C-alpha positions as CSV (number, residue, x, y, z in Angstrom):
1,X,111.9,-39.0,-67.0
2,X,112.8,-35.4,-66.1
3,X,114.5,-34.8,-62.8
4,X,112.3,-31.9,-61.6
5,X,114.6,-31.3,-58.6
6,X,117.3,-30.4,-61.0
7,X,115.2,-28.1,-63.2
8,X,113.0,-26.3,-60.7
9,X,114.7,-23.6,-58.6
10,X,113.8,-22.3,-55.1
11,X,112.6,-19.1,-56.8
12,X,110.2,-21.1,-58.9
13,X,108.6,-22.5,-55.7
14,X,108.8,-19.6,-53.3
15,X,108.9,-20.0,-49.5
16,X,105.4,-21.3,-49.0
17,X,105.7,-24.1,-51.5
18,X,109.2,-25.0,-50.3
19,X,107.7,-25.4,-46.8
20,X,104.6,-27.3,-48.0
21,X,106.2,-29.5,-50.6
22,X,109.8,-30.1,-49.4
23,X,110.0,-29.5,-45.6
24,X,106.6,-30.2,-44.1
25,X,106.2,-33.8,-45.5
26,X,109.5,-34.7,-44.0
27,X,109.1,-33.3,-40.5
28,X,105.3,-33.1,-39.9
29,X,105.4,-35.8,-37.2
30,X,107.8,-33.7,-35.0
31,X,105.4,-32.3,-32.3
32,X,106.8,-28.8,-32.3
33,X,107.4,-28.6,-36.1
34,X,106.1,-25.3,-37.4
35,X,106.5,-23.4,-34.1
36,X,109.1,-20.8,-33.5
37,X,111.1,-23.1,-31.2
38,X,111.9,-26.8,-31.2
39,X,110.7,-28.6,-28.1
40,X,113.3,-30.9,-26.6
41,X,111.1,-31.9,-23.7
42,X,111.4,-31.2,-19.9
43,X,110.8,-27.5,-20.6
44,X,113.9,-27.1,-22.9
45,X,113.3,-25.3,-26.2
46,X,115.9,-24.3,-28.8
47,X,115.8,-22.0,-31.9
48,X,118.3,-21.0,-34.5
49,X,118.2,-18.1,-36.9
50,X,120.5,-16.0,-39.1
51,X,120.8,-12.3,-39.4
52,X,120.2,-10.8,-42.8
53,X,121.7,-7.4,-43.8
54,X,119.7,-5.1,-41.5
55,X,117.5,-2.4,-43.0
56,X,119.3,0.1,-40.8
57,X,122.5,-0.7,-42.6
58,X,120.8,-0.2,-45.9
59,X,119.7,3.3,-44.9
60,X,123.1,4.4,-43.7
61,X,123.6,3.0,-40.1
62,X,127.4,2.1,-40.2
63,X,127.8,0.8,-36.6
64,X,128.0,-3.0,-36.6
65,X,127.1,-3.0,-32.9
66,X,123.5,-2.9,-34.0
67,X,123.9,-5.8,-36.3
68,X,125.1,-7.8,-33.3
69,X,122.1,-6.5,-31.2
70,X,119.7,-7.6,-34.0
71,X,121.3,-11.1,-34.2
72,X,120.6,-11.7,-30.6
73,X,117.1,-10.2,-30.7
74,X,116.1,-12.3,-33.7
75,X,116.8,-15.5,-31.7
76,X,115.6,-14.4,-28.3
77,X,112.3,-13.3,-29.9
78,X,111.6,-16.9,-31.0
79,X,112.0,-17.9,-27.3
80,X,109.4,-15.3,-26.4
81,X,107.0,-17.0,-28.8
82,X,107.4,-20.2,-26.8
83,X,106.9,-18.4,-23.5
84,X,110.5,-19.3,-22.6
85,X,113.2,-17.4,-20.7
86,X,116.7,-17.7,-22.1
87,X,119.4,-20.0,-20.8
88,X,122.0,-18.7,-23.2
89,X,123.1,-18.1,-26.8
90,X,125.6,-19.9,-29.1
91,X,126.8,-17.7,-32.0
92,X,128.4,-18.3,-35.4
93,X,130.3,-15.6,-37.3
94,X,131.4,-16.2,-40.9
95,X,133.4,-13.2,-42.0
96,X,135.7,-12.3,-45.0
97,X,139.3,-12.5,-44.0
98,X,139.9,-8.8,-44.7
99,X,137.2,-7.7,-42.1
100,X,138.7,-5.2,-39.7
101,X,139.1,-6.5,-36.2
102,X,137.2,-3.5,-34.9
103,X,134.2,-4.6,-36.9
104,X,134.2,-8.1,-35.3
105,X,134.5,-6.5,-31.8
106,X,131.5,-4.2,-32.5
107,X,129.4,-7.2,-33.6
108,X,130.4,-9.1,-30.4
109,X,129.7,-6.1,-28.2
110,X,126.2,-5.7,-29.7
111,X,125.4,-9.4,-29.1
112,X,126.7,-9.3,-25.6
113,X,124.8,-6.0,-24.8
114,X,121.5,-7.4,-26.1
115,X,122.0,-10.7,-24.3
116,X,122.7,-8.9,-21.0
117,X,119.7,-6.6,-21.5
118,X,117.5,-9.7,-21.8
119,X,119.0,-11.4,-18.8
120,X,121.2,-13.9,-20.5
121,X,124.7,-14.4,-22.1
122,X,126.7,-16.0,-24.9
123,X,127.9,-19.5,-23.9
124,X,129.9,-20.4,-27.0
125,X,130.1,-20.5,-30.7
126,X,132.3,-20.6,-33.8
127,X,134.1,-18.2,-36.1
128,X,135.3,-18.9,-39.6
129,X,136.3,-17.2,-42.9
130,X,134.1,-16.8,-45.9
131,X,133.5,-14.7,-48.9
132,X,130.5,-12.8,-47.4
133,X,129.4,-11.9,-43.9
134,X,127.0,-14.5,-42.4
135,X,125.9,-14.3,-38.8
136,X,123.8,-16.8,-37.0
137,X,122.9,-17.9,-33.5
138,X,121.2,-20.5,-31.5
139,X,119.1,-19.6,-28.4
140,X,118.3,-22.1,-25.6
141,X,115.4,-21.4,-23.3
142,X,113.2,-23.0,-20.6
143,X,109.4,-22.8,-20.4
144,X,107.1,-23.1,-17.5
145,X,106.3,-26.5,-16.1
146,X,103.0,-28.2,-17.1
147,X,100.2,-26.7,-15.1
148,X,96.4,-26.5,-14.8
149,X,95.1,-23.0,-15.6
150,X,91.7,-21.7,-16.6
151,X,90.1,-25.1,-16.8
152,X,92.7,-26.8,-18.9
153,X,96.1,-28.4,-18.7
154,X,98.9,-26.3,-20.2
155,X,102.2,-27.8,-21.4
156,X,103.9,-24.6,-20.2
157,X,105.2,-24.0,-23.8
158,X,103.4,-21.5,-26.0
159,X,102.7,-22.8,-29.6
160,X,101.2,-21.5,-32.8
161,X,98.4,-24.0,-32.3
162,X,95.5,-23.8,-29.7
163,X,93.6,-20.7,-30.9
164,X,89.8,-20.7,-31.7
165,X,87.4,-18.5,-33.6
166,X,86.5,-15.3,-31.7
167,X,89.8,-15.2,-29.9
168,X,91.3,-11.7,-29.8
169,X,94.6,-11.0,-31.5
170,X,96.9,-8.9,-29.3
171,X,100.1,-7.4,-30.6
172,X,102.7,-7.0,-27.9
173,X,105.7,-4.6,-28.4
174,X,106.3,-1.3,-30.2
175,X,105.6,-1.6,-33.9
176,X,106.5,1.0,-36.5
177,X,109.9,2.2,-35.4
178,X,112.1,0.6,-38.0
179,X,110.1,1.7,-41.0
180,X,109.6,5.1,-39.5
181,X,113.4,5.4,-39.5
182,X,113.3,4.4,-43.2
183,X,110.7,7.0,-44.0
184,X,112.7,9.7,-42.3
185,X,115.9,8.6,-44.0
186,X,114.2,8.8,-47.4
187,X,112.8,12.3,-46.7
188,X,109.1,11.3,-46.5
189,X,108.7,13.0,-43.2
190,X,110.6,15.6,-41.2
191,X,110.6,15.7,-37.3
192,X,112.6,17.5,-34.7
193,X,116.1,16.2,-34.1
194,X,115.3,14.8,-30.7
195,X,112.3,12.9,-32.0
196,X,114.3,11.6,-34.9
197,X,117.0,10.3,-32.5
198,X,114.3,8.7,-30.3
199,X,112.9,6.8,-33.3
200,X,116.3,5.8,-34.5
201,X,117.4,4.6,-31.1
202,X,114.3,2.4,-30.7
203,X,114.9,1.0,-34.3
204,X,118.5,0.3,-33.5
205,X,117.7,-1.8,-30.4
206,X,114.6,-3.9,-30.9
207,X,113.4,-5.8,-27.8
208,X,112.3,-9.4,-27.6
209,X,109.0,-9.7,-25.7
210,X,110.3,-12.4,-23.3
211,X,108.9,-11.0,-20.1
212,X,105.5,-10.1,-21.6
213,X,105.1,-13.6,-23.1
214,X,106.1,-15.2,-19.8
215,X,103.4,-13.2,-18.0
216,X,100.8,-14.4,-20.4
217,X,102.0,-18.0,-20.2
218,X,102.1,-17.9,-16.4
219,X,98.5,-16.8,-16.2
220,X,97.2,-19.1,-18.9
221,X,96.1,-16.2,-21.0
222,X,97.9,-17.0,-24.3
223,X,96.2,-19.7,-26.3
224,X,98.6,-19.4,-29.2
225,X,101.6,-17.2,-30.0
226,X,103.9,-16.3,-32.9
227,X,107.0,-14.1,-33.3
228,X,106.3,-11.2,-35.7
229,X,109.5,-11.6,-37.7
230,X,108.2,-11.2,-41.2
231,X,105.5,-8.6,-40.5
232,X,102.0,-8.7,-39.0
233,X,100.3,-10.0,-42.1
234,X,102.6,-13.0,-42.4
235,X,102.2,-13.7,-38.6
236,X,98.4,-13.5,-38.7
237,X,98.3,-15.7,-41.9
238,X,100.5,-18.3,-40.3
239,X,98.7,-18.3,-36.9
240,X,95.3,-18.5,-38.6
241,X,96.5,-21.3,-40.9
242,X,97.9,-23.3,-38.1
243,X,94.5,-23.3,-36.4
244,X,92.3,-23.6,-39.5
245,X,91.0,-20.1,-39.0
246,X,90.7,-16.7,-40.6
247,X,90.9,-13.2,-39.2
248,X,89.3,-9.7,-39.3
249,X,91.8,-6.9,-38.5
250,X,91.2,-3.4,-37.2
251,X,91.7,-0.6,-39.7
252,X,94.2,1.1,-37.5
253,X,97.1,0.0,-35.2
254,X,97.7,1.9,-32.0
255,X,101.2,3.3,-32.4
256,X,103.4,5.3,-29.9
257,X,102.7,9.0,-30.1
258,X,106.1,9.8,-31.4
259,X,105.3,7.9,-34.6
260,X,102.0,9.6,-35.4
261,X,103.6,12.7,-37.0
262,X,105.6,10.4,-39.3
263,X,102.4,8.7,-40.4
264,X,100.6,12.0,-41.1
265,X,103.5,13.6,-43.0
266,X,104.4,10.5,-45.1
267,X,100.8,9.6,-46.0
268,X,101.2,6.1,-44.5
269,X,98.4,4.8,-42.3
270,X,99.0,3.3,-38.9
271,X,98.0,-0.1,-40.2
272,X,100.5,0.0,-43.0
273,X,103.3,1.2,-40.8
274,X,102.5,-1.0,-37.9
275,X,102.2,-4.2,-39.9
276,X,105.8,-4.1,-41.1
277,X,108.5,-6.3,-39.9
278,X,111.6,-5.3,-38.0
279,X,110.3,-4.3,-34.6
280,X,110.2,-7.9,-33.2
281,X,106.8,-7.8,-31.7
282,X,104.8,-10.8,-30.5
283,X,101.3,-11.8,-31.7
284,X,99.1,-13.6,-29.2
285,X,95.7,-15.2,-29.4
286,X,93.7,-14.6,-26.2
287,X,90.2,-15.8,-25.5
288,X,87.7,-13.0,-26.2
289,X,86.5,-12.9,-22.6
290,X,90.1,-12.6,-21.3
291,X,91.3,-10.0,-23.8
292,X,90.5,-6.9,-21.7
293,X,92.1,-8.5,-18.6
294,X,95.2,-9.6,-20.6
295,X,95.7,-6.0,-21.9
296,X,95.3,-4.6,-18.4
297,X,97.8,-7.1,-17.0
298,X,100.3,-6.2,-19.7
299,X,99.9,-2.5,-19.4
300,X,100.1,-2.6,-15.6
301,X,103.6,-3.9,-16.0
302,X,104.4,-1.3,-18.7
303,X,104.3,-3.7,-21.6
304,X,103.0,-2.0,-24.8
305,X,100.1,-4.0,-26.2
306,X,97.0,-3.4,-28.3
307,X,94.2,-5.5,-29.8
308,X,94.6,-5.6,-33.6
309,X,92.0,-8.1,-34.7
310,X,89.8,-11.2,-34.1
311,X,90.2,-14.7,-35.3
312,X,87.2,-16.1,-37.3
313,X,85.9,-19.4,-38.5
314,X,86.5,-18.4,-42.2
315,X,89.5,-20.6,-43.0
316,X,92.5,-18.5,-44.2
317,X,90.2,-15.5,-45.1
318,X,92.0,-12.4,-43.9
319,X,90.0,-9.2,-43.9
320,X,90.2,-5.6,-42.6
321,X,87.2,-3.7,-41.1
322,X,86.2,-0.6,-43.0
323,X,83.3,1.8,-43.1
324,X,81.9,-0.1,-46.1
325,X,82.3,-3.5,-44.5
326,X,85.1,-5.9,-44.3
327,X,87.6,-5.8,-47.2
328,X,90.4,-8.2,-48.2
329,X,93.6,-7.4,-46.3
330,X,96.3,-6.5,-48.8
331,X,99.1,-7.1,-46.3
332,X,102.8,-7.2,-46.5
333,X,103.7,-10.8,-47.2
334,X,107.5,-11.2,-47.1
335,X,107.7,-14.5,-48.9
336,X,111.4,-15.3,-49.3
337,X,112.9,-16.5,-52.6
338,X,110.3,-14.4,-54.5
339,X,109.9,-10.7,-55.5
340,X,107.2,-10.5,-52.8
341,X,110.0,-10.2,-50.3
342,X,111.1,-6.6,-49.8
343,X,114.6,-7.9,-50.5
344,X,113.2,-8.4,-54.1
345,X,111.9,-4.9,-54.8
346,X,113.9,-2.7,-52.4
347,X,113.1,-0.1,-49.7
348,X,111.8,2.7,-52.0
349,X,109.4,0.4,-53.8
350,X,108.1,-0.9,-50.5
351,X,107.5,2.6,-49.2
352,X,105.6,3.4,-52.4
353,X,103.5,0.3,-51.8
354,X,102.7,1.4,-48.2
355,X,101.5,4.8,-49.5
356,X,99.3,3.2,-52.2
357,X,97.7,0.8,-49.8
358,X,97.1,3.6,-47.2
359,X,95.2,5.6,-49.9
360,X,93.3,2.6,-51.1
361,X,91.7,1.9,-47.7
362,X,91.2,5.6,-47.0
363,X,93.3,5.6,-43.8
364,X,96.2,7.9,-44.7
């Protein structure tokens, strides 16, 4: 008998099958399994995540301060998906022994600055030597207490489950900045120096949507939520699958004005630019009758938010509206352990793909 575990690699399976065949059968009975945070009860939630080599570093950003900032953001963003506010961070730094002390200090300074910006701090951690840089963190947060809102009891914790057909999909945050920086760095667009710096600064310091998520949770508006860590397509696919639903997306994503010139010059549509990962937005399902109210409530408090689609009863069918009727959404699916991750084909190949897709749907 062949031992398939010894002959089949993770690359043979890909992230989805690893999850479905190896991980999910073992942990499916854990109540919060599949969500962005583990639920420890009594309002306590915990998440842990590592920091890959940032895209900014690959396009020439040398300052490791922003690596530290990203490490903190990655973990705090998971807390936002639970509607939690942070209690603190625990960090782990594995670094080669020849790493300059100044590099370690800049990473720490970035983590501390991001934590402070989001109203929390580092509580502890670990440092060790290794052959390559590996940074990870654990974030601890607290959710709202159980309460009765809008005709139903809420656990106080947001989850990926709870959405229904016809619910509006609202994207909270500022999408498009990181890959606008990549387009500018590769010469696909040229903007004034002050605009370039504005885009780069936003890309350097992504923000976890903690306060916006808390607002939606407090008012019972968010029926389901997910952190947009792997791009909008992956987030919609996972949220829809968790609820046995499909989705129809709008053909354009409302972007900040400063990014529109980048789209026009590079031939990349707002949908293709805005659906990319790296800006740490939050995707929320809101009842269709409450969608307009939720958007007003968010914007009143200066949170950037826009409706990007609608959930449907067509299980796992993901479409985009067009003049000729709904068409299949050819989204960016960052499936790890496969060539479908941008890590597999590289920045320039991914930019070419964005341009091709923009032309295919006639939105460029």
